[in-house]
N, C-alpha and C positions, 0 to 999 in steps of 0.2 A: 841469443839462445841461452836458456837456463839449464844448467846441469845440476842434478841432485847428487849430493855427496853423502856417503854413509856417515852416520853419527856414532861417536864412541860414548858409551855410558858406563858407569860403575855401579854395580849392585851388590848388596850383601844378601847372601842366601843362608837359610837354615841348613845345618849339616845334612839333614835327611834329603833336602832338595838338591844340594850340591852333590851328594853321593849318587842320586838317581841320574843327575845330569852327566856325571862322570861315567857311569855305566853305559848310558846311551851313547856318549861320545866314543867310548871304547868300542862298542858294538858297531857303530857306523864307520869307525876308522877316521873320524874327523876331529878337528880341534874342538875343545870344549866351548870356545867362543862361538864357533860356527853353529854348533848344536844349540847353544843358548839362544842364538838369533832365530833359529828355526822354531824352537819352543815358544818364544815370545810372539813370533809371527802367527803361529797356529792359534795361540790363546787370544790374540787380538782379533784375528779373523772371526773366531767364534763369538767373542764379545760384541763385535760389530754386527754380526748376523742376528744376534739376540736383541739388538737395539740398545745395548748398553753404552755404545760409543756413538756420539752424534756423527752425521755424515760430514765428510771433509768439505770445507769451503773451497769453491773453485778459485784457483789462482790465475789471474789474468796478467799476462805479460805483454808488453809492447816492444817491438824491435824497430827502433828508428834508424833507418839507413839514410845516408846522405848521398 
């Protein structure tokens, strides 16, 4: 069985973007990292819908049991 694990990344944001992210984080009462993840997910979903991101390749896994 394959488990997907969250990935940790480091990004550098312009001050204006970081300020908006902080305001959104405060408004939601969530950690800035959580809100950043939501923002990235929303942007990626939109880009994928517009066809800017190629479709994911299907991952085939086999589970050999003895």
